[in-house]
N, C-alpha and C positions, 0 to 999 in steps of 0.2 A: 212136318210143320209143328208138331208139340214139342220136339226137341229144341227147335229155334225159338220158340216162345218162353220156354224154360230158359234157355242161355241168354234171352232178353231181360228176363225177370232177375234171372241172378245178377246180371251186369248192373242193372239198374240199383237193386238192392245194394251191390256193392259200392256203385257210385255214390250214394245217398249217405251211408254208413261213413265213407272212406272222407267225404267231406266234414264229419264231424269230429274227426279225430286228429287234433294238431299233434305235430311232432316236432323234436328240438335237432336242431342241424349246430354243429359247435365248431368254432374257428379259434385257432390260437396263433396269438403275434409275442411280440417282444419288441420294447424300446430300447434300443443300444445304439451307441454311438451317434445319436440324435435323428436316428431313423427307424421306421417300423419294419420290422420283418415278420414274416410267416414262418412259423415253425411247427413240429410236431407236437403230438399231443403229450410226450414223454418229456417234455423241458420242465426242469425242476429249478425254480426258483421262489425264495420265500413272498416276495413282493408280488402280488396279483391283483388286479382288478377284474371282477365278474361283472359281466354287462349282458342284458337280456334285450334283445330287440324284438318290439312288437309292430307289425305293420299291417295295413289294410284291414282292419276288422271288419269294416262295412257295416258295423252295428250288429255283428252276428252274436248270439248267445250260445256259448259252448258249456253247457251244463249250468246248473245252478250256482249264481255268483261267479260265474267264468271259473269255475273249479277246474275245467279240463286245460285251460291256459295255465292257471297259477300252479297247478300241481307239477308241472313242467319243470319249475323252479328248483333244480337238485342242489342248488347252492345260495345261499344268501347274497344278493345282489348288492354290488355297488353303485350301480347305475341301471336304470330301465328307460331305454329309448323308445320312444313313440312314433315312428317316422310318417305319419300322416293317413289319411283316409280312415281314422277312427269312426266318421259319422259317413252315412250314404245319403247323398244329396236328394236321393228320389224317396228316401224311406220318411214316413209321418211320425217318427217317433225316434227316439234316441236311447231307450233302456239299455240296449248291449252295452251301447257305451259308456253310460253314466254308471251301471253296474262295473265294468271293470275299472274305471277309474276310481270309483269310491274304494274298491277293494285293494288295487294297487296302493292307493293312496294310505289307507289305514293299515296295511301290512308292512310297508315301506315306505313311511315317511320321509319327505325330503329327497328321495331317491328317482323322481318319475321327472323325465325330460320330454318334452313334445315339440313336433314341427309340423305345421299345416299341410295337408294335401290338397289335391284339387278339390276332392268332396267337400272338404271343410270351407274352401273358399264359396263355393257354391249352396251350400245347406243353411236354411233360414234358422237352424237351431244352432249356428256355430258360436253366436255371442253368448247364448245361455250356456254353452259349453265352457267358454273361457272363461266365464264369472265362475264357474263350478270349480274350476282348475286353479283359479286365482284364490278360492276359499280352502281348496284342499293342499295348497303348497306345492301344486304341480308348476315344475317351470316350462314356460313358453319360450322356445329359443328361436321364434321367427326374426331372422335378420339380426340377431344378437349373439353374443359371445360371455364365456366365463373363463377366465385366467386362473386355472388351477395349478397347483405345485408341478405336476408332471406332464400336463398337456393343456393346450388352449380347446375348450369344448365350444364348438357354436353351432350355429342353426340356421337353415336356409327355408324362407318362407316359400310355399309353391308359387311359381311365376305366372298363375293364371289368375284371370279375374272373369265374372261371369255376369251378364245381364240378368238372369234367374237362374233356375236350379238346372236348366235344360241349355241354355245357349250361352257359348263361350265368348266374352268380349275380345279377348286377345290371350295369348300367350307368349310371355317376355322372352326376347333372343339372349345370345349368348353375352352380350356387352352389358344387359341390365345385370345379369346374374353374378357376373365377373366384379362389375363396379360394386355391389353388395357385399360380396366376397372380399374384395381387396380392404373394407373397411373393417372386418372382423376377424381376419386371419392375422395371427403373430408370426412375422417371420422367425426364422431361428429356433421355432419351438414346434414340439408336435401339435398338429391341429387334427382334431376328431370333430368330423363333419356329420351332422343329421341333415339330409336332403331328400325329400320325397321323391324325385325324378332321377333314375340313372342317366338319362339321356343327356344329362351336361356333364358327363364325367371327364371329357377332356377337359372344360372349365374348371371343373374341380381341382384336377391335377396342376392345369396351367398357374392356379392362383395360390398353390401352395399346401391343400389338403394333405394329409399322411393317409387316413383312414375314413373313408365314407360310409355311411350307412344308409341306404335306400330300398324303396319298394317300387309301387307304382304299376309293375307289369305283370302281377300275379301268376309269375312263374311261366308266362305263357298261355294259361288258362287250361287247355289240353296239351299233354307232354307226349311227344312221339318218338321213342328211341332218346328217353331223356331230353330233347329239344321241345322248348316251348312253341307252340302254334300260332297263337295270337294273344296281343296283349291291348288293353284299352289306351287308345291313341297312338299306339307304336306299329300298327298294323300286323302282318303276318311274319313270322318267324323273326321276332323281334330281336337285335342284338343283344339286348339284357334282358333273360329270362330266369333269371335266378341263379344265385351262387358267388363265387368269389372272382374278381375282376382285377388286373393291374396293369395300370398306364405309368410309363415312367417309374417314379417312386410311390406311387399313390395304389392304394387298395381299394376296393368298393366291395362291399358285402351287400349284395342286393337280394333282399327279403322276398320268398315267393308269397308271403303273408296269409292272411288266414281266412278272410271272407270273399264273397263275391257281389260285385256290384248290380245283379239282378237276382230275385230268387230262382228264376229258372237257369241262370248261367252257371251250373255247376263246374267244379273241377274234375277233371278227367286224368288218372294216373298221374296226378299233383296234388298230393295232400296239403293241407293247411302246415305253415311253418311258423315256428319261432326259431330265432336265431340266437346262440349262446357264445359269448366273445370271452376268451379268457386272455386279457391284456397284461403280460407281465413285464415288469420294470428292472432291466439289467444296466445299472449305472456304475 
């Protein structure tokens, strides 16, 4: 019995510590011949965009001033994408979120871009967060686009609405999502899309997104044999449980994210993740 208790205690300590240590996962792509293609890490070109994706923070604090997140930035970023659920709709403060926004905007001014997740839509603090982001020059891309030289950068607001922070009013269907995308996608140009939910991947591809950045599923929360077990709103063994997906010519980086939507809902064999995307230009 004492050995069983010892093993359980070691496992609990491991899970608690593992939930506090974010990791960096890297992906490499190139824009060539009007398409985005996945490449290996040894690809050599002078022109490159460095992108960091942060998703599903859920107001968690990773060290003083969020240093365990920011210390993972091993290159100076051109873009930082926040793909929703920075807030947690059930929490009564937003200290972890505001600390991250403050430090990112101070260290990387003008480089931070945000789209809403379902938790922002239901949080009583969302308006305060939006005002703060406006003050800090953090770009909110909800249903908007920015036409840049090498690509069109666009964002999709989370398709959910809530009565309050617990009750869902509705979640929009694919027709609504596609209608919004059709207004901000630029045909015959590379389109980078920030969208919290991966479940609309078919619509993203259909409308012409080339590279999608999503989150929401928390990597399946518990991972068994590197497969996610359960995801918020997506049930058991979710189709998108973190990683890289491809449909037709569209890629999607689905981040496993950082935090948990309940204090007791710890990740198991599924450490917090930040994604780094090296996007090369070969024209």
